[in-house]
Structure formats: structure tokens, C-alpha cells
TIVOMAR-692088 format. One record per residue (C-alpha): chain; x, y negated, z negated. Coordinates in nm, 3 decimals. Each point is the difference from the previous one (the first is absolute). Layout:
A, X, Y, Z
...
***
This chain:
A, 0.000, 0.000, 0.000
A, 0.135, -0.344, 0.087
A, -0.084, -0.337, -0.144
A, -0.065, -0.272, 0.254
A, 0.213, -0.312, -0.024
A, -0.307, -0.199, -0.108
A, -0.010, -0.141, -0.352
A, -0.138, 0.236, -0.263
A, 0.028, 0.047, -0.374
A, 0.272, 0.216, -0.155
A, -0.280, 0.186, -0.178
A, -0.124, 0.127, 0.340
A, 0.327, 0.171, 0.099
A, 0.089, 0.363, -0.070
A, 0.314, 0.191, -0.105
A, 0.286, -0.012, 0.249
A, -0.109, -0.317, 0.179
A, 0.243, -0.285, 0.040
A, -0.108, -0.359, -0.009
A, 0.105, -0.361, -0.031
A, -0.141, -0.269, -0.229
A, -0.168, -0.275, 0.202
A, -0.168, -0.195, -0.280
A, -0.243, 0.003, -0.290
A, -0.377, -0.019, -0.026
A, -0.129, -0.334, -0.127
A, -0.199, 0.180, -0.270
A, 0.320, 0.142, -0.155
A, 0.159, -0.314, -0.141
A, 0.032, 0.164, -0.344
A, 0.228, 0.272, 0.141
A, 0.191, -0.203, 0.260
A, 0.284, -0.121, -0.227
A, 0.038, 0.347, -0.150
A, 0.027, 0.164, 0.343
A, 0.247, -0.262, 0.123
A, 0.215, 0.057, -0.310
A, 0.006, 0.372, 0.079
A, 0.150, -0.072, 0.344
A, -0.314, 0.024, 0.212
A, 0.067, -0.309, 0.209
A, -0.121, -0.062, 0.355
A, 0.187, 0.221, 0.248
A, 0.108, 0.262, -0.258
A, -0.030, 0.356, 0.129
A, -0.111, 0.291, -0.216
A, -0.105, 0.367, 0.015
A, -0.294, 0.156, -0.183
A, 0.165, 0.267, -0.217
A, -0.280, 0.140, -0.217
A, -0.361, -0.047, -0.100
A, -0.145, 0.112, -0.331
A, -0.289, 0.250, 0.033
A, -0.261, -0.272, -0.045
A, 0.198, -0.245, 0.218
A, 0.116, -0.214, -0.293
A, 0.292, -0.078, -0.020
A, 0.171, 0.005, 0.338
A, 0.379, 0.037, 0.013
A, 0.199, -0.172, 0.272
A, 0.369, -0.010, 0.082
A, 0.102, -0.362, 0.047
A, 0.348, -0.158, 0.004
A, 0.157, 0.330, -0.111
A, -0.214, 0.069, -0.305
A, -0.330, 0.169, -0.081
A, -0.279, -0.235, -0.101
A, -0.340, 0.105, -0.135
A, -0.294, -0.233, 0.053
A, -0.352, 0.023, -0.135
A, -0.281, 0.014, 0.253
A, -0.102, -0.360, -0.083
A, 0.354, -0.126, 0.063
A, 0.040, 0.203, 0.320
A, -0.327, -0.138, 0.136
A, 0.141, -0.356, -0.019
A, 0.286, 0.072, 0.243
A, -0.067, -0.051, 0.370
A, 0.220, 0.235, 0.201
A, 0.047, 0.131, 0.351
A, 0.125, 0.338, 0.112
A, 0.347, 0.035, 0.154
***
């Protein structure tokens, strides 16, 4: 399965997909600073590493480390497949 290059939410991607951060949803201002501090800046590439059985949290590999994000945080990121 491939992800189209159109903008989507990180929460909509599945294990093994690679993507790139293209921005943040306007409704996620509470999480924006936190995500930026974790290295999720525009243009950063990542790979979906694992999903918990209920889909929360999602683990991504970004900038050489594993990062777990809650579903609410992941939904704020706008990404595109690469």
C-alpha cells in the first residue's frame, strides 16, 4: 500500500510507511511547541516503526531516534508520503 503525496495526518499512516512533515493543523496549537522541540520541524523525514494494538501510541523513527506520540499528538502533524 502506498501513501499519496497529498497532505494527510500522521495518525492515518501505517507501519513501514515513510513520510515528511509538511506542517501542523491549526487546531493543534497546544502540541505544536512540544512537537517542534522533539525535532518534528517542516521537511523532517520519518518512518512509522510501530503501532500499539489500539493505535495509541505510534512510534516513529526520526532524526536517528525512536519517538512515541499519542494519537492526539500524531493527529496534529500534517505529513506527506515519500
